[in-house]
VOGU-3710 file (C-alpha; in Angstrom, 3 decimals, decimal comma):
1> mkdislfily> 115,322/91,864/66,939  114,842/92,848/70,510  112,377/95,842/70,904  113,429/99,221/72,427  109,938/99,411/73,924  110,798/96,645/76,364  112,905/98,933/78,204  110,134/101,470/78,558  107,829/98,688/80,003  110,899/97,651/82,202
11> migvmggvaq> 110,932/101,160/83,606  107,323/101,048/84,527  107,922/98,046/86,484  110,638/99,569/88,788  109,393/103,405/89,010  104,939/103,620/89,422  102,298/125,679/119,487  106,153/125,688/118,571  108,568/123,644/120,720  112,065/124,529/120,706
21> ntpgsaigen> 114,827/121,957/120,821  117,072/121,911/123,822  120,526/120,768/122,704  121,973/117,746/124,785  125,405/117,969/126,198  127,660/118,123/123,182  130,342/115,737/122,560  133,686/117,666/123,173  136,898/117,859/121,286  138,689/115,757/124,039
31> dvlnttpdsl> 136,022/112,921/123,384  136,971/112,837/119,791  140,693/112,549/120,515  140,402/110,156/123,340  137,757/107,686/122,144  137,807/104,862/119,730  135,863/105,573/116,280  133,361/102,866/117,270  132,626/103,895/120,654  132,386/107,367/119,718
41> anaiiskvie> 130,012/106,671/117,014  127,811/104,704/119,245  127,726/107,590/121,991  126,752/110,051/119,237  124,048/107,714/117,968  122,825/107,189/121,483  122,393/111,118/121,657  120,732/111,132/118,378  118,117/108,537/119,515  117,594/110,300/122,959
51> nkpkndpdai> 117,009/113,546/121,192  114,519/111,937/118,518  111,485/113,578/120,234  112,983/116,837/119,879  114,108/116,388/116,276  111,488/114,217/114,217  109,145/116,666/112,390  106,197/114,247/112,994  106,795/114,383/116,653  107,765/117,945/117,256
61> lntysynsyt> 105,292/119,627/114,762  101,671/119,906/114,945  101,211/120,765/111,269  103,553/121,211/108,243  103,360/121,523/104,631  105,391/121,764/101,517  105,433/121,320/97,727  107,746/118,864/96,060  108,970/118,513/92,412  110,094/115,010/91,012
71> kaiisadrka> 111,763/114,178/87,871  112,721/110,516/87,091  114,703/109,504/84,092  115,623/106,280/82,573  118,719/106,548/80,379  122,138/104,823/79,538  125,750/105,764/79,009  125,811/106,075/75,221  129,589/105,871/74,996  129,897/102,851/76,979
81> ingtvdsifk> 127,500/100,756/74,728  128,886/98,662/72,051  126,394/99,499/69,075  127,438/96,485/66,894  124,349/94,624/65,315  124,283/91,198/67,309  123,712/87,654/65,820  122,198/85,176/68,252  122,915/81,434/68,292  121,374/78,573/70,077
91> rrrnglkfkk> 123,559/75,838/71,331  122,853/72,441/69,675  124,475/68,897/70,163  125,769/69,199/66,643  126,996/72,933/67,221  125,640/76,355/67,014  122,218/77,126/65,217  121,430/80,660/64,023  118,580/82,078/65,731  118,034/85,657/64,984
101> idstnylikk> 119,614/89,280/64,413  119,366/91,603/67,479  119,965/95,128/66,883  118,959/96,244/70,335  122,279/97,762/71,225  122,642/99,693/67,889  119,113/101,209/68,067  119,257/102,326/71,718  122,693/103,897/71,292  121,094/105,845/68,236
111> qlekshlyil> 118,190/106,937/70,274  120,536/108,139/72,948  121,995/110,785/70,675  118,882/112,938/70,893  116,558/111,529/73,887  116,716/109,425/77,069  114,549/106,045/77,281  112,141/107,416/79,506  110,840/110,406/81,608  108,295/111,177/84,360
121> ekvsnfaysk> 107,829/114,538/86,247  105,398/114,843/89,302  104,270/117,908/91,465  102,576/117,326/94,721  101,455/119,036/97,922  102,166/117,481/101,173  100,103/118,279/104,240  100,458/116,980/107,681  98,445/117,202/110,952  98,673/115,148/113,969
131> ekekretilg> 94,782/114,692/113,885  94,474/113,642/110,168  97,784/112,136/109,308  99,730/113,030/106,283  98,101/113,478/102,617  99,937/113,743/99,254  98,071/115,801/96,781  99,269/115,317/93,240  98,811/118,544/91,468  100,548/117,611/88,316
141> ihmagfkkpi> 101,828/114,242/86,586  103,448/113,721/83,320  104,282/110,286/82,350  105,664/109,967/78,956  103,697/107,854/76,714  100,460/107,744/78,968  97,581/109,979/79,319  96,110/108,165/82,470  98,762/107,909/85,157  99,754/104,408/86,466
151> yevlaiemqs> 98,653/104,139/90,017  101,332/101,648/91,003  104,030/104,204/90,046  102,432/106,882/91,904  102,180/104,918/95,264  106,063/104,025/95,236  107,814/105,612/97,939  111,250/106,065/96,800  112,714/107,106/100,054  111,447/107,417/103,543
161> fslyntrikv> 110,412/110,969/104,725  111,828/110,107/108,229  114,743/108,079/109,440  113,637/108,294/112,974  111,223/105,391/112,584  111,960/101,740/113,294  111,868/100,948/109,468  112,887/103,036/106,327  112,066/102,561/102,749  114,708/102,765/100,141
171> fgtdffsplg> 113,360/102,501/96,521  110,247/100,785/97,784  111,911/98,254/100,172  111,922/98,094/103,880  115,211/98,050/106,070  115,773/98,658/109,640  116,539/102,307/110,404  119,970/102,967/112,013  118,143/105,334/114,274  115,177/102,978/114,910
181> skgkqtyrfn> 114,429/100,800/117,817  116,321/97,966/116,193  119,215/100,391/114,939  121,907/99,082/117,498  121,051/95,555/116,996  121,339/95,783/113,256  124,250/98,106/112,729  127,826/98,691/113,584  128,670/102,382/113,738  132,038/104,306/113,190
191> fegssaiegr> 132,992/107,846/113,289  134,312/109,214/110,033  135,166/112,750/110,910  133,328/116,090/110,791  132,363/118,886/108,559  129,741/121,743/108,334  126,371/122,258/106,580  124,798/125,410/106,441  127,373/126,808/108,881  126,656/124,267/111,535
201> knyiirytpk> 129,192/121,580/112,576  128,280/118,035/112,096  129,534/114,244/112,995  129,896/111,934/110,183  128,861/108,475/111,258  129,128/105,542/108,929  126,718/102,616/109,632  127,220/99,097/108,275  124,906/96,026/108,766  126,269/93,477/110,938
211> enkqdvgipg> 127,238/90,075/109,232  123,922/88,348/110,170  121,833/91,433/109,342  122,796/91,944/105,801  119,222/91,433/104,491  117,583/93,853/106,870  119,997/96,615/106,844  121,606/99,043/104,179  124,890/100,595/104,830  125,179/104,440/104,530
221> llyidaqsya> 126,793/107,719/106,186  124,701/109,932/108,587  125,615/113,643/109,074  124,434/114,594/112,568  124,330/118,249/113,962  126,819/118,568/116,627  124,350/120,724/118,675  120,824/119,298/118,381  121,891/115,570/117,160  119,464/116,090/114,374
231> iqrnesqlda> 120,041/114,580/110,923  121,518/116,833/108,385  122,141/114,699/105,588  121,834/110,845/104,914  123,554/108,907/102,259  122,819/105,136/101,817  123,929/102,462/99,145  122,441/99,090/98,237  124,705/96,911/96,333  123,237/93,617/95,203
241> sievqaiqqy> 122,010/92,321/91,666  120,910/95,975/91,305  122,941/99,015/92,805  120,734/101,672/94,564  122,290/104,943/95,966  119,864/107,168/97,847  120,870/110,674/99,291  118,413/112,523/101,625  119,210/116,401/102,342  117,923/118,664/105,095
251> kyfpehnlwf> 117,129/122,296/105,554  117,578/124,157/108,925  114,982/126,222/110,013  116,481/128,220/113,157  113,105/129,576/114,489  112,236/126,020/115,221  115,675/124,722/115,731  114,766/121,895/113,125  116,179/120,318/110,296  113,526/119,475/107,866
261> psannirvdk> 113,845/117,014/104,717  114,657/119,081/101,457  115,527/116,867/98,854  115,940/113,203/97,677  118,157/111,729/95,184  118,007/108,144/93,872  120,214/106,369/91,261  119,697/102,801/90,134  122,151/100,629/88,298  122,784/97,139/87,605
271> gttnkavtlf> 124,710/95,759/90,756  128,190/94,541/91,105  127,453/91,542/93,138  125,330/88,406/92,548  123,179/88,967/95,567  119,448/88,618/94,618  117,152/91,536/96,152  113,464/92,102/96,525  111,994/95,316/95,594  108,696/96,991/96,552
281> gklrvatseq> 108,122/94,112/98,988  107,473/91,438/96,328  109,370/92,004/92,992  112,394/89,846/93,029  115,376/91,074/90,826  117,401/87,887/90,087  121,275/87,588/89,933  123,341/87,914/86,868  124,074/84,195/87,092  120,328/83,249/87,386
291> midssivstn> 119,271/85,359/84,367  122,002/84,032/82,009  120,922/81,402/79,530  124,074/79,257/78,868  122,485/77,753/75,833  122,588/81,267/74,017  125,573/82,606/72,266  125,864/86,119/71,082  128,432/87,704/68,682  128,205/91,161/70,688
301> eddikdhiyl> 128,759/90,037/74,502  127,793/93,850/75,519  124,537/93,379/77,570  122,566/96,747/77,284  121,145/96,074/80,764  124,582/96,781/82,077  124,367/100,376/80,889  120,797/101,306/81,730  120,171/103,522/84,876  117,383/105,494/86,722
311> vaqttnfdit> 117,776/108,668/88,211  115,095/110,143/90,393  115,397/113,674/91,947  112,929/115,157/94,283  113,121/118,798/95,778  110,872/120,093/98,358  110,004/123,707/98,495  107,488/126,310/100,037  108,018/124,442/103,391  105,913/125,849/106,200
321> lnkpvtierk> 106,032/124,519/109,786  103,223/124,811/112,358  100,715/126,708/110,166  97,265/125,684/109,568  96,719/123,137/106,919  93,447/121,873/105,373  93,158/118,103/104,980  89,455/117,400/104,126  89,110/113,559/104,365  90,917/111,680/106,741
331> gtaiellkva> 92,227/108,274/105,496  93,394/109,140/102,073  97,177/108,776/101,753  97,260/110,111/98,171  94,810/112,159/96,161  95,285/112,596/92,397  93,537/115,779/91,069  91,498/115,292/87,974  93,435/117,973/86,086  96,795/116,507/87,178
341> serdsafweq> 97,566/114,864/83,953  96,141/117,631/81,772  98,631/120,596/82,987  100,006/122,967/80,560  103,625/124,040/79,979  102,866/127,049/82,150  102,124/125,027/85,093  105,426/122,932/84,592  107,353/126,171/84,341  105,958/127,452/87,640
351> yrtqdithke> 106,696/124,391/89,738  110,002/123,011/88,211  112,821/123,424/90,671  115,434/122,372/87,785  115,224/123,181/84,114  114,204/120,716/81,718  116,676/120,140/78,878  116,319/119,825/75,159  117,087/116,051/75,392  114,308/115,491/77,960
361> letykavdsl> 111,806/117,217/75,962  112,816/114,989/72,987  112,200/112,067/75,367  108,624/112,957/75,846  108,062/113,106/72,051  110,061/109,994/71,369  108,052/108,020/74,028  104,943/109,424/73,218  105,311/108,566/69,595  106,460/105,087/70,280
371> tsarnyenkl> 103,620/104,241/72,839  101,171/105,886/70,528  102,244/103,743/67,593  102,423/100,496/69,446  99,197/101,303/71,572  100,939/100,529/74,773  98,481/102,434/77,014  95,483/100,263/75,824  97,800/97,112/76,055  98,661/97,924/79,543
381> sfirkfmvgy> 95,063/98,571/80,411  94,335/95,086/78,986  97,021/93,460/81,227  95,900/95,116/84,404  92,280/93,948/83,806  93,465/90,406/82,796  95,558/90,106/86,094  92,333/90,548/87,923  90,377/88,034/86,067  88,856/90,093/83,074
391> ittpyvdfdy> 89,321/90,160/79,340  88,326/93,867/78,246  86,642/95,010/75,137  86,090/98,645/74,436  82,754/98,632/76,415  82,330/95,220/78,191  84,371/93,227/80,410  84,270/89,483/80,314  85,170/87,338/83,387  87,395/84,591/82,096
401> ksllkfnrhe> 87,570/82,669/85,388  83,782/82,007/85,093  84,445/79,991/81,756  85,067/76,592/83,512  84,825/75,545/86,987  84,288/72,092/88,720  82,528/70,919/91,996  81,271/67,705/92,922  77,455/68,746/92,603  77,484/70,308/89,175
411> gfrlgmsavt> 80,502/68,657/87,609  82,039/70,985/85,163  80,468/74,332/85,508  80,435/76,092/81,975  79,547/79,674/82,117  80,015/83,307/80,909  79,885/86,543/82,869  80,176/90,103/81,694  80,302/93,591/83,192  80,181/97,110/81,465
421> nsnfsqkyti> 83,189/99,155/82,015  83,605/102,915/82,210  83,848/103,350/78,574  80,027/102,274/78,609  79,105/104,802/81,328  80,755/106,536/84,144  77,782/106,235/86,421  75,866/103,045/85,508  77,378/99,376/85,484  75,086/96,534/84,104
431> haygaygtkd> 76,408/93,005/84,857  75,037/89,416/83,847  76,136/85,872/83,836  74,992/82,488/82,946  76,260/78,798/83,955  75,312/75,342/82,994  76,473/72,243/85,137  77,422/69,047/83,179  76,330/66,771/86,168  73,114/68,365/87,617
441> kdfkygfgie> 72,193/69,482/84,080  70,749/72,639/85,362  70,946/76,398/84,081  72,048/79,151/86,463  71,899/82,875/85,801  72,121/86,208/87,450  71,879/89,926/86,466  71,955/93,305/87,869  72,370/97,053/87,493  74,272/99,554/89,597
451> rrldryddtr> 74,367/103,453/89,578  77,202/105,438/91,317  75,986/108,469/93,351  79,217/109,625/94,635  82,852/108,594/93,488  84,685/109,792/96,607  82,468/108,145/99,219  81,938/105,171/96,808  78,131/105,593/97,202  76,373/103,229/95,133
461> igiihkndle> 72,913/101,838/94,827  71,779/98,732/92,869  69,497/95,837/92,293  70,386/92,174/91,555  68,616/89,054/90,722  70,068/85,438/90,659  68,868/81,954/90,373  71,919/79,892/91,348  73,473/77,542/93,791  75,033/78,517/97,232
471> esgsltfltd> 77,227/76,505/99,590  74,959/75,439/102,576  76,261/76,921/105,940  78,814/79,311/104,387  79,731/82,718/105,864  80,135/85,700/103,231  80,805/89,257/104,215  78,970/91,449/101,756  81,861/94,147/101,874  84,592/91,640/100,813
481> grafylfepr> 83,948/92,595/97,130  85,593/90,525/94,405  88,445/88,123/94,994  90,449/86,816/92,028  91,716/83,285/92,021  92,798/81,468/88,999  90,633/78,743/90,379  88,690/78,570/93,802  90,280/75,836/95,766  87,486/74,588/98,003
491> lfnltyfhki> 85,126/74,685/95,208  86,513/71,312/93,815  85,425/69,607/96,816  81,990/71,046/97,676  78,909/68,704/97,513  76,246/70,483/99,896  74,449/73,289/98,011  71,096/74,749/98,212  69,347/76,467/95,123  68,452/80,141/95,744
501> kdvsaylthd> 66,247/82,468/93,807  67,284/85,918/95,064  66,212/89,527/94,626  68,085/92,099/96,409  68,581/96,044/96,657  71,588/97,309/98,173  73,487/100,639/99,016  77,125/101,071/99,784  78,938/103,964/101,217  82,212/104,715/102,642
511> fnpklqsrfq> 81,965/106,519/106,078  85,791/107,489/105,344  88,268/105,607/103,052  89,081/103,150/105,718  85,481/102,425/106,948  83,291/100,643/104,362  79,739/99,623/104,555  76,987/97,796/102,589  73,289/97,813/103,362  71,012/95,226/101,573
521> lsyqdvtpty> 67,464/94,164/101,434  67,037/90,504/100,254  64,015/88,159/99,298  65,026/84,567/98,673  63,334/81,241/97,794  65,741/78,486/99,219  65,545/74,882/98,211  68,351/72,217/99,507  69,653/70,043/96,630  69,987/67,206/99,292
531> qysysndgeq> 67,228/65,311/101,265  66,486/67,609/104,258  63,518/68,909/106,048  63,240/71,634/108,910  60,450/71,631/111,603  59,152/74,908/112,681  55,902/75,868/114,479  54,424/72,480/113,737  55,238/72,528/110,088  58,158/70,948/108,029
541> yhnyqnssit> 59,848/72,775/105,398  62,052/71,443/102,558  61,638/74,775/100,751  61,245/78,019/102,429  61,303/81,844/101,720  63,206/84,403/103,391  62,926/87,994/103,698  65,942/89,900/105,423  68,122/92,903/105,831  71,760/92,925/106,199
551> asiqwnpfnk> 74,473/95,492/107,302  77,968/94,753/106,783  80,939/97,073/107,807  84,546/96,609/106,788  87,273/98,474/108,749  90,952/98,584/107,565  92,685/101,149/109,944  96,082/100,868/108,411  95,467/100,655/104,823  96,798/103,511/102,578
561> ylqshwgktv> 94,557/104,493/99,462  94,925/106,502/96,647  91,765/108,620/95,698  91,270/109,926/92,136  88,180/110,925/90,116  88,214/107,281/88,881  87,671/105,899/92,425  89,743/104,683/95,363  92,482/102,275/95,045  94,281/100,390/97,684
571> ieknypqfsl> 98,117/101,059/97,491  99,200/99,532/100,675  97,267/96,781/102,484  98,197/96,698/106,130  96,669/94,871/109,333  94,824/94,363/111,299  91,561/94,458/109,519  87,985/93,894/110,747  84,655/92,749/109,307  81,268/92,875/111,095
581> qytqafknii> 77,959/91,583/109,653  74,316/91,793/111,063  71,364/89,972/109,564  67,838/90,091/110,301  65,107/87,818/108,881  61,424/88,820/109,479  58,647/86,257/109,242  55,482/86,872/107,480  57,189/89,812/105,275  56,555/88,936/101,570
591> nsdlnytkia> 55,597/85,332/102,642  58,658/84,696/104,685  58,756/81,674/106,747  61,776/82,536/109,126  62,582/84,785/111,852  66,169/84,781/112,940  68,966/87,125/113,911  72,752/86,352/112,770  75,887/88,397/113,812  79,410/87,440/112,410
601> lramqelrpl> 82,774/88,837/112,949  86,064/88,420/111,353  89,586/89,829/112,480  92,909/89,398/110,484  96,397/90,250/111,456  99,658/89,847/109,902  102,975/90,402/111,363  105,811/90,997/108,884  109,266/90,967/110,522  112,017/91,951/107,891
611> nkgttsfqlv> 113,368/88,902/106,359  111,706/86,365/108,637  108,489/85,566/106,707  105,061/86,450/107,645  102,979/85,367/110,753  99,103/85,631/110,101  96,232/85,048/112,388  92,541/84,992/111,727  89,590/84,865/113,741  86,151/84,163/112,468
621> agisfgdlpv> 83,104/83,925/114,945  79,258/83,885/114,484  76,181/83,803/116,827  72,648/83,253/115,535  69,237/82,427/117,168  65,894/82,021/115,895  64,456/79,889/112,963  67,597/78,377/111,544  67,509/75,678/109,036  70,766/73,986/107,961
631> telynaspnq> 71,313/76,467/105,198  71,626/79,259/107,675  73,882/77,519/110,317  77,800/77,804/110,150  79,687/74,999/108,780  83,167/76,023/109,775  84,538/75,760/106,273  85,309/72,057/106,031  87,404/70,846/103,015  87,724/66,951/103,348
641> pggekilnrf> 86,077/65,001/100,658  84,943/61,419/101,305  87,267/58,395/100,621  88,572/55,478/102,577  92,214/56,049/101,565  94,405/59,121/101,912  94,957/59,143/98,088  91,338/58,771/97,361  90,716/62,161/99,038  93,805/63,728/97,301
651> svagrnsfet> 92,184/67,255/96,114  93,018/70,902/96,393  93,584/72,524/99,578  91,935/75,889/100,503  93,261/79,035/102,021  91,591/79,277/105,328  89,629/75,960/105,491  89,717/72,855/107,882  91,479/70,303/105,404  90,655/67,330/107,704
661> myfneflsdk> 87,077/68,191/108,419  84,515/66,294/106,575  81,693/68,130/104,733  78,479/68,556/106,904  80,512/66,874/109,721  79,888/69,934/111,940  77,346/72,638/111,906  76,737/75,318/114,565  74,707/78,423/115,446  77,305/79,470/117,664
671> yaiiqakhtf> 80,828/79,088/116,762  84,633/80,509/116,650  87,602/79,619/114,554  91,246/80,799/114,939  93,995/80,242/112,675  97,679/80,844/112,992  99,989/80,440/110,065  103,672/81,321/109,712  104,977/81,423/106,029  108,976/81,496/105,917
681> nrfnitswlr> 110,762/83,110/103,051  111,176/81,028/99,961  114,285/78,884/99,842  116,796/79,248/97,113  117,580/75,802/96,175  118,284/76,635/92,477  117,344/79,448/90,268  114,092/77,809/89,422  113,299/75,698/92,548  112,382/78,141/95,366
691> pelalisrfg> 109,658/76,592/97,511  107,931/78,298/100,469  107,246/76,419/103,697  104,392/77,328/105,788  103,405/76,109/109,306  99,424/75,982/110,091  97,259/75,359/113,038  93,614/75,872/113,393  91,261/75,539/116,275  87,540/75,757/116,231
701> vgstakmhkh> 84,534/75,528/118,896  80,811/75,668/118,394  77,406/74,546/119,593  74,048/73,963/118,055  70,734/74,264/119,743  67,345/72,572/118,737  69,156/69,887/116,845  65,569/68,158/116,789  64,325/70,458/114,317  66,618/69,265/111,411
711> hdiefnsmen> 65,432/65,892/109,919  67,148/63,654/107,193  70,343/64,864/107,906  73,289/63,948/110,485  75,840/66,283/111,796  77,586/67,189/115,134  78,702/70,259/116,776  81,966/71,447/118,152  81,593/71,782/121,960  84,828/70,026/122,733
721> gysesgieln> 87,026/71,990/120,322  88,278/70,775/116,937  92,178/70,878/116,333  94,350/70,342/113,246  97,775/71,368/112,373  100,320/70,729/109,501  102,629/72,275/106,909  102,374/73,387/103,364  105,128/73,356/100,989  104,079/75,701/98,291
731> kifkgfglnf> 105,507/76,933/94,779  107,341/73,979/94,295  106,957/74,043/90,690  105,015/76,642/88,572  102,930/77,748/91,633  102,005/74,210/92,664  102,627/72,763/96,140  101,487/70,347/98,833  99,470/70,414/101,986  99,716/68,040/104,760
741> myrygayhlp> 97,338/68,434/107,916  96,574/66,122/110,955  93,601/66,048/112,806  93,952/65,575/116,802  92,212/66,408/120,080  88,767/65,835/121,149  87,653/64,683/117,601  90,295/62,571/116,534  89,152/59,679/114,728  89,753/56,067/115,515
751> nfddnislkf> 91,211/55,194/112,058  94,546/56,861/111,852  94,155/57,478/108,021  90,996/59,182/108,332  92,640/61,959/110,320  95,113/62,910/107,609  94,487/65,181/104,684  97,072/65,303/101,772  96,202/67,882/99,057  98,028/70,059/96,376
761> tyyltlgf> 98,071/73,734/96,624  98,185/76,509/93,941  99,489/79,901/94,264  99,704/82,182/91,258  103,516/83,349/91,433  103,906/85,364/88,260  107,539/85,036/88,691  107,726/87,312/91,710
//
C-alpha cells in the first residue's frame, strides 16, 4: 500500500524625500482605434519601461515596510478521485504477476472528507532601505507536523516582488521579465483592451514568449495604468509537466502616485503538456511519459497525482512608504525570530488576513498526528545531516565519508570521525577523529573543542590538535569550512605528503553576514615523507618546527542568508566571491626554524544566463618570501599520476586541478592560476541518459627563487606559462562521466601521449 505520508514529503519538496510621478504622454483613443494590437502594445510597453524609474518602489522610495500573511495548502479535488482500492501487477514474459494492493486513492479520498493534505502559515515583516537593502523578519511560522521550521521552505520566493527587474521568479524559477532589459527580445506583446482598477483606467497587454524563447519566458497578462504606466496587476501561467498560475495585485497610493504590491496568489497543478520543467533552479520535474513505468499494470488507472494541487495566498498589509525603518544588521535577507514557531492562537487571530476554516484546522491536527506517529521530523533531520556527510545520533554526529578513503601514499585510509551536536550542547562542540593507512601502516588522529560566544556574529573560539598528513605545496583557506564530496577526487592520485603535528588556537567572527573571518595561532612540527632537505642559514633541515599566525577573510557580497537563533544559513549562493589569507611565520618563537610571509587570494565568478548553462571563472594567486621549504611552496594543484601510457594514468579528475600536470613537476613561491569553464545544460537524449557537457581551459604562471636551497628533489617553475584545455562529459550514468584534457604551449612534452589526460568524473546528482 502506498503511504499517504509520501504526499506530505512531496509537498515539502515543492513549497520550503517623496518623489511624485509625472505621467508620460498618454496614448489616446485615436491611437487605440488606428493602431494594430501588437504595435499599440509595444508602444505601451515602451512607455512602461520609460517610466520604470518613477514606478518601481525600490527605485523611487527611500524606505518602505509592510507585514504579510501567507497561507499555503496542499489538497486535491475529492470528487474527481476514483477511490477504488487498486491491484498492482508486474508484466512478465509469461503474463502478469500480482505485486501488491494499493489503497492510496481510497485513503486520500477519505482523508479529504475532513482535512486537506497539508497546510502552512507564515507572518512576516518586510523592511527596505536603500542603504541596508531588504529584510524579511519572520514573526510567526506554523508548518503542520514540524516544530522546527524547514529553512529550505522559508527561503522559497514564490513570486518576485518587482516585475521591473531583468529577471523575475515564479514558484522559485527565474524567467526574463516582460519589462526588463531582455523583455522585447523575449516576448511578443498584444493589446487586449482596457478596464479599470481602483477607478483608474488601464491597458491590458498580453505577453507571450517568442518561439525560440519558450524556456526563458512565461506567458501572462499585464494591467498597465493608463496615466502613470505603472503595473496594476499581473497574471502569468507556466504550462509544462506542472502548471503554475500566478497573480500579483497592486494597491494605489495617491499621495505617492505609486502602485505597490499588495497580494500574491499561486496555484500549482499537474500540467497538461509533456514539457519537463526545472523548479527552484535545480529540481527537475519530469514529464508524465518519463515517469510512467510501462511494466506496471494497475486495475485503477486514476493517478492521484493528477488531482493534487497547491494553493498559496499572500496578502501585504500595514504598508508604509518613505517612513523610518529599522534594519539592525546589513546583509541578512531573512531573520527568523526565536519565538516564531511558538506563537499562540491569539497571535494568529491578530495577523490572519483571511479566516481559517474548520477543515484547515483539522489539517493541522491530522498532519501533526501523522508526522508524530511516523517520527518524520527526526527522519527529516537525519536525511539533511546525511546529505552533507553525517550519520546523526541523539548527541553525536559521525562523518561517514571518513570511513574509507584512498591515496597512493596511505593506500586505503580507514577512519572514524565524530562531532557533538546541538543536543549535546548549544555552546560547546567537541570533535575527534582517527585513521589508519593500510600502505604506510601509520595511525593518524586529531581532536578539538570549540565554544560559541555569539551566534549572530558566529564568534567562536577553539583549540585543535592533530597528528596527520598534509599534501605538500597545497593551499587551504581557513574560512572555507567543510566541503562535502562523496569522495575527494584528487585524493586518489596524491603521493607527496608531509607529516604534521599541529596545535592551533583560533577565533572566528563575522563582521557582517557577508564578511567572515578566522584568526589562528599555530605551532607545527613538519616532516616530509619523501627524501628532502632544506638549506637555511648554513644548516640543512629534513624536519623543522614552525610557529605562525594566520588571518583569513571570506567576502561573499551577493550571497543571501537566513539568520535564526540556531545560526546562519546560506539560502542563495551568488557570485563573485573573494578569499584573502595572510600567514606570518616567526623564527625562534617556541623553537621555530622558519621566518616567512605568505599571501594568497582567490576570486570566483559565475555567469548564469537563462537556459544557456553556466560560465565560471576562478583566479587563485599567491606570493611568499622568506624561509620557504618545499612544503610551504605552491604546487598549482596538479592531478596527473605517473605512467607511460594514457590508460596507465586513468584515474579520477579533480574539480579545479591541472589534469595534465604531473605531481611535483612545478613548485612556486609566486604564482597565479586562472580557470574558465562553461557547462552546458544537460542533453535530454532519453529519460535516463542526460549527459552534461563542459568546456574547460586553465592557465598558470609562476616563479621560484632560491632553488639552490632545495635538495634531493627536482621541480620546475612556470615562468613561461602552463596551458591545458579540454572537455568533460559529466553525469553519463549515475553521476559518472569522462574528462579529457590536453597540454600545450611552452611546457608541451615531446611525447604526444604524455600531454593527454583521460580520467573519469563523478558528480552526485540525487536525481536533480
